[in-house]
N, C-alpha and C positions, 0 to 999 in steps of 0.2 A: 211143455212148452215150451218153444222155438228157443234159440241161443236169440239174445239183443245182442245192439255192440255197446263198446263201453262207453263210445255218447248216447245211445239211447237208457244204459243206464243211467251214467251223470245227470242226463236230464227229469229222471222221474223221482231220483233224488227231493223230500219237501223241503229241501233251504234253502234258502236264499246262497249262491255261487261263494261273494264273501265269506260266506262261515266256512265252509266249504274247504276255503283257504287256507282264511283261517286256523282250522283242527288243524289242516294239514302243518301251516308250520310248527303251529306249536309242537305238535308230534315228530319233525324230525328235527328241528333244532332241543328239543331231550333229550332225543337220542345220540345228537354228540355231543349231550351237556356235561361239562366235569365242574367239579367245584376248581379253584373260587368263583367259574363265571359267573357271572350272576343269571335268574333262574329268566323266563320269557319275558315275566311282571318288569324285568327292573335292566333290560338291556336298551342296548338302545336301539335308539328310532332306525337307524341305519342296518341297522345287526336285522333286525322283527321286516325288512322293507324286501332286506336279500329273502330270506330266510323265505315272505314269503311269494316275489320272484322266485325261485326254487319249488314252492306247491305249487303256483301258478301252466308252470313249465310242466308237470307232471300231470297237472290233468289234459293241458292241452295235448301230449304224449300218449295218453288213455285214449282222451276224441279221440287221436286219427290213426288206433289199430283198424283192422279191414277186420281179422277175422274175427267173430263172435266167442263173446264169451257163454260155457253152463252154466 
């Protein structure tokens, strides 16, 4: 099998992009979550939007990689 770029791999995901962003945002938030901070479901809209922006930037970075991934 030939190596694919990250952009090609991401385009083959069978879920909508906003669902990918939401999943990444939850993962980013959970990685840095500490008590007594609210869990994702109870975080403020501003916090969730900020973490979603990080997730979108992560996807943009991956799509911009020029070397194929194996």
